N, C-alpha and C positions, 0 to 999 in steps of 0.2 A: 505564469511562471512565478514560483515562489522564490523568496530571498535565498533558501536553501539548497536549490537545484545545483549550482556551479560546485559548490562544495562537496555535495553528494556525487556528482560525476567525478571531481577530484579524487574521492575515496575509492570509487569503482577504478579509475586509472591505477591508483597506488595500489589496490589490490591485484590488478593485472601484473602489475610489475613484481610484486612479491610471489603470486603465484606461477607466473611464467607459462601460461596456457599455451600448447603446442597450436600453432598456427593463427594466433591472434593479430589481427591487423594493429590493434591498440599497442600490443607489446613491441611490434616492429617501431612503431612512432617513439615509444618510450625508450628504447634501446638503440636506435640508430639516429643519431642527431642530423646527419645529412637528409635523410628521408624526412624527418620532422620538419626542418627547416625549409626544405623545398616545398611541401605541403603548405605550409604556413604561408610561404610566398604565392603559391599557385591559388589558395583560397582567398587571398587578400585581393589578388588581381582580378578575380572573378566577382568579389563584391564589388570592386571598382567599376568594372563593366556594367554590372547590373543596376547600379545605382547613377550611373551615367547615361543609361540607356532613356530613349524617349519614346513612349512614355515609360517610366518605371514599372517593371511587373512587380508588384509587392510580394508576391507569393515567391517567384524566383529570388529575389533579394533577400527576404527571410530566409530561404534556404541556403542560400551561399553564405550569409552571415552566420547561419548555425554551424555550418561546415567550417568555417574560420575559426570561431570560437573553440570548437572542438579540438582542432588541430593546434591552435596555440594552447589551450589547456594542457594537451599531450605532451607538447613540447616543453612547457614548463615543469610539467612533474617529471618528465625525463631528465631534466637539468637541475631538479632539486629546488625549485623555485615554488614556494607555496601561493596558492591564489590569494590566502589571507593578505599577504605582503602586496600584491596588486590593489587589492581594495583599499588597504591603509595607504598606499601611494596616491590614489585616486581621492580619497577623504582628505589627504594633507593638501593636495593642490586645490580642492574646493573651497578650502578656508581662507 
């Protein structure tokens, strides 16, 4: 994965929000904060289950982590929180 993928995905989500395509699952996440929050919690729980398994199934853990990141990014876009701000906060904490 390149450094530019998450910002690219954020752009796709922002486009969905602007274009509002009918039947779009992403648009539901972007406009319904209850659904978005529930999906973030569900996916976080599933990641926890996968990384806590003995043995860890790396493929399943990776899939669940990708689901979590996608749903988190959609929730953030829907709430008007830019990914660049998340990255900046992580960088600030690293110093």
